[in-house]
N, C-alpha and C positions, 0 to 999 in steps of 0.2 A: 975356886971361883973362875978362873981363867979357862979351865977345861970346859966348863959348861957353856961359856960364851962361844968357844970355837965350835963346839958340837951344834949349838943352836944355829950358827951361821951356815954350817954345812947342811943342815936339814932344810933351811930356807932355799938354798941353791937347788937342791934336789926337787923341791916342790915347783919352783919356777921352771926348771928344766922339763919336768913331767907335764906341767901345764902347757908349756909351749909346744911340746911334742903332740899333745892331745889336740891343740888348736890346729896345728899343722896338718895332722891326719884328718881332722874334720874338714878343713879347707879343701884338702885333696879329695875327700869323699864327695863334698858338695860340688866341687868343680867337675868331678867325674860324673856325678848325677846330672848336673846341668848339661854337660857335654853329650850325655847319652840321650837327651831328649831330641825328638824329631821336630824339625821346623816345618809347620804346615800353614799354608795360606788359604783362607776361606773368603770366597767372593759371594756377596749377597746384595741384591738390589743395586749393583754397580759399585759397591764399596768393598775394599779389600781390608782384611785383617790378618796379621801373621801371628801365630802362636807357636810356642815350644811346648811340646806335650809328650808324655809317656803313654798316651792313649793307644790302645791296640788297634781299634777299628775306627772307621769313619763315623759310625754312630756315636762312639765314645767321645770323639772330638766335638761333634755337634752338641752332645749333651753337656760337655764341659762349658760350651758357649751358650747354653740354653736356647738353642735353635731347634724349633719344631719343624719337621718336614711334613707338609700336607699331602693328602692323597694324590692331588693333581699337580703337585710341585715337580719341578725338574731338577735332578741331582746328577752331577757329573760322574759320581761313583756309586757303587752299591753300598748300602749301609754296613754290610759285613766285610767290606774290603779292608785289608790290613793297611795300617798307616806306614808310610815310608818317608824318608827324608825329602824335604823340599816338595812335598805333595801339595797340589792346588785343588781345592774342593770348591766347585761352583754350585751355588744353590739359587734356583730361580723360582720365585713364588708365583703360583698360578693365579690368574685374575678371573673374576666372574664376568661373563659376557652374556647378555640376553639378546637373542636373535628373534625378530618377528618377521615371518614370511607370510604376506597376505593376511596379516592379523593373527596368525597362529604363532604363539611364543614358545621358545625353547631355551633352556639355560645351559651354558657351556662354561668350562674352566680351561684356560689356555695360558701358555707361556709365550705365545707368539708376540712379537713386538708391534706389528701393524695389522690393520684390518685385512689387507690383502693376504698376508701370511696366514692369518686366522682362517679365512675362507678356504684357502688351499688346504690347510691342515684338516679342516672338517669336511672336505670334499663338497662344499656348497658351490654349485656352478651357477654362473650368471651369464645371460646372453647380453648382447649389445643393447637390447631394447628394455632390459630390466632396469628398475630404478633402485639405487642404493643411497641410503640417507647420509652416508659419510664418504669422504674421499678415501680411495684405496690406501693412501699413505698415512692415514690417521693412526696415531699411536694408540695402543690398547691401554685403557685405564680400567681400574676395578669398577665393576657394575656398569660397564659400557653397554648401551642399547643400540643395536643395529637394526634398522627397518629395511626390509627388502620387499619390493612390489614386483611380482613376476608379470612379464608382458604376455598378452594373448592377442590373437588376431580377430579383427572385426571386418565384416564385408560391408562396404558402402555401395549401394546401388543408386546412382545418381542419374535418373531419367533413362535407365537402361544400360548405362555404362558402369560396370562393376570394378571396384578396386579393393584390395585387401590391405589393411593397415594394422600396425602394431600399436597397442595401448596398454597402459597399466590400470585403467579405470577412469573414474570421473563421470561427467555427464555427456550426453549426446552433443549438446551445444559446445562444450569445451573441445571435444574431438573434432567437430567440424571446423571450429576456429583454428585449431592446431594445423589443419590441412588446407586452410584458406578456402573453405567451401562456404559460400554465402547463400542465404535464402532470401528470395524476394517476398513481397508482402503476401502474394496469393499462393506461394509454394506450400506444400505439405510435407511433413517428415514423420515417419513412424519408426520407432516409438517417439514420443514427444521430446522436445529439446531438453526438458528438465529431467528426463529419465536417466537413471544410472546405468552405466555400461556393465555388461557381464560377458562371460565367455561364450554364451549362446546368443548374444545380441547381433542382429543383422539390421542395418539401417536402410530404409527405403525412402528415397526423396522423389516426390512427384512435382515436376515443374509445371505450374499453372499460369496461363496467360489469357487475357481477354483481348480480342481484336474486333474491329468493325469491318464486316464484309458487305460491300455494296454490290447488289445485283440489279441489272436492268431487265425489266420485263415489259413485253409488248402489251399494250392495252387495246383490246379489240374495239374497233369503232362500232358505234350503234347504227342501226338502220331505221330510218324514219320513213314511214309511209304516210303520204298526205293525199287526201282525196282530191281528185281533179275532175271537176264536172265537165270539162271540155274533152275528156278522154273517155272513150267507150268503156263501159263496165266490163271487167275481166282482163283489161289490158293494163300493163305497167310500163313505165318509162323511167330510166335513171336520170334524175335531175342533176346530181353531183356525186362523184365517186368519194367513198370514205377513205380515210387514212388512219392507220393505227397510231396510238400515242405511245409514249415511253414513260414507265414508272420506275423510279429508283427505290429499291427496297434496302433499308439499312438493317443488317442483322448483327446482333451481339453474339460472337462466337467464342466459346470457351474451349481452349486446347489444353490437354494434359499430356505432357511429354511429346508435344508436337502433333497429337492426334485429337481430332474434333470429338467432343463429348456432348455438346449441346449447342443449340442455335435458336435464338429468339429474335423475332421481328420487333424492332423498337421504333421504326419510323418509315413512313412512305412519303415520297415526294414525286409530284408530277413533273417530269422533265420536259415532256412534249405533250401537249393536249391532242387528243384524237379528234379527227374531223368526221362528223357523221355522214353516212351515206343517205341521200334523200331520193326516195322513189315515189313517183306519182302513180297513184292508183285510180284508174278510171271509175267514175260513178255515173257516167251519162247513160241513161236508159232511153231507148227509142220508145215513145209513148204510142200505144195503138189508138186508133180513132175511137171516139166515144160512141157507145151504143145506147139507144133509147128504147126503153120498154114502156109501152103505153097500155094502160089498163083503164078501161071505162067501166065505171060502175053506175048503174042506173039507180037513181033515187026518186022517191015519190015526189019530192018538192023541187030537186035541181039535179043537174049532171055535173060531176067533177072528174078532172083528168090528172092523174099522178104520173110523174116521170122520175125514174131512178137511173143515175149515171154511175157506172163503176170504172175505175182505172187500176191498172196493175202498177205496183211500186215495191220498195224494200226498205227495212230498217237497217242502220249501220251498227248493230250490236255484234259482239264477237270479234271486233277488230283487234289485232295484235300489233303492238308497237315495241320496238327495241329501244330501251332508254338507259341512260347512265343513272345509277342509283347510289345514293349516300344515305346516311342514317343520322338521327339526332334524338335528343331527349329534352323534355320541357325544361330541365334544370341546367341549361347551357349558359355560357357566359353572355351570349348576345340575346338570350330570351328575357321576357319581362319578369320572370320569377313567380308569376301567378298561375302558370300552367294553362293559359288560354290561347287558343289558336286565333288566327286572323278572322275566323268566323264566329269566335266566342265559345268554341267547344272546349270543355274542361278536360285537359289531358291528364291532370293529376288523378282525377276520379276514373277516367276511362282511357288508360294508356295504350290499349291495343287497337289495331285495325284502323290507323289514321295515317294518311300520307299528305305531304305537301306537294303541290303541283304548280305548273304555270297554267292559269285558267284559260289562256289562249290555245293551249294544246289539249288539256283535259279540264273540262268545266268543273267548278266546285260542286260537290254533291254527287259526283259520278262514282258509281261503285266499280271497283277494278279488282283484278286478280294479279298479284305480283309474284313472279318466280322467286321461290325461296322465302317468301314472306306470307303469302296467302291473300285472303280477301281483305279489302280495305275500302275506305271511303275518302275521297279527296275533300278534306276539311280545313286545309291550311295552305299558306303560301310562304314564300321566302325570297329575300333579296337576291340570293344566288341561284334560286330555282327558276331558271328561265329557259325556255325552249324545251328541248327533248331531255329534261331532267326530272327526277322524282326523288323526294326525301322521305325516308321511312321512319316513323316514330317508333323508338324502342322503349321498353319499360324501365331501363336503367342506363346510366351514363356509360357504364363499362361495356355493355352490349353495343351501344352506339359507337364508342371509340374504336372497338375492335372490328367493326363491320367493314370499314375501308371504302373503296370505290369499286363498283361492279357494273357490268352491263347485263341487264335482265330483260325478260319478256314481260310486257304489261298488257293484259287483256281487258278490254272494255266490257264490263258485264251489263251495266245498265246506267 
C-alpha cells in the first residue's frame, strides 16, 4: 500500500512540472508573437490610433481597421506598401465641393483644407474684380457650395465721355449707383435702368436740359401817310421820323449733351414800342376855271338855255398805309361771347374777312386788302385799336395767338 502512494505522488509531480513547462513555453511563444508585431499609427480626420499588427501591407492594416479608402481620398502610402515598424499611415477623406461659375455648376472632390487651397488645386483663377461667395480662408466642409461671378467690362458713354468699368452683372441702375453716376429728371439712358447687364452691354447716357433763351429783335416802325390838302398833290413831307421798337422773344431751348436740338417760341414781350413815321401826302389840286357850254334849242312855244359845268378831280382809292397788325378771335377773354362785332356782325357764322380798325383812320365798312391776310371789310373796333393799328379776325384762337405783332401794308380798296 505504501508503494502505491509514493508512485502516485511522483506521477502528480511530473504532471505539474510538464504543465508548468507547457505554460512557460506558451508564454514565451505568445510574447514572441506579440513582440514580432509591427506598431503602426493610423491618422484619420485628425484622430490618431496606434495598432500592433502582423499585416503585411498598408491595405491589410486598413482592412483590419475597417477603413475604406475612396477614389478621391488622399493616402500617405500606396496600398501595396509593406508595413514596417513605427509606420504612420495618414488617410484624408475627400470632401464634395460644388462650384458654380456664372450659374454653371460643376462637382469636385478635394482634400484641401481651405477654399483658397481648393481653387489653387483646381487651377480656378480669379481676378481682383471677380466675386467669390466665400472668404478665401473658409474651411472646406462636405457638400460645400462656392459661387463665383466672373467680372466683365462695360463701356459707359456719359455725354460723350467714355469710361470702361468692371462688373459682375446686376442692373444698369445698380452699376450707375456703384460708380456715383446720377441721372437728372430729363436725362435719358440706353438701355433702360431696369435692364440687366451683359458682356455686350454698352451704356449711353444723354444729358438733357431745357433753358430759356431771350433774344431781342428790332420791330420796324410803320409808315403812316396822311392826306394833306394844303400840300400840292404829288408832294410828300415827313411830319415825324419813325423809331424802331424792340421785342423780346423768349425761346424754350432743348439741349442734348450741350447741343441744341429744338427751339420753341413761348412768349413775346414788347420792350420798347416803335414810333411810327408820319408822312404828309399832298392832295391839293389846282382847279381849272369852269367852262360853260350853251346850247339853245328853239321850241315852238318857248326858248330854253341849258348850261353844263365840268370840273377835273380824283378819287382817293388805292391808297396804301403801313400799319401795326395783331390778331384776335371772337372767343377771347375780353369778348362778349356772342361773337358779334361792334357793328353787330356775327363772327361765329362768318369768321373770315373781318378786321377791327380805328374809324378815324379807316371808316367802318371800308373794303381793304391786308398783306398776308387778303381782302377784308372793316366791321369792328376795339379799345386798343387806335391810330395806325389794325386787328385781324382769325377763325381759331390758336391762329390768333400764334400771329403775334407785325407791320403790314394795308391797301384801301373801296
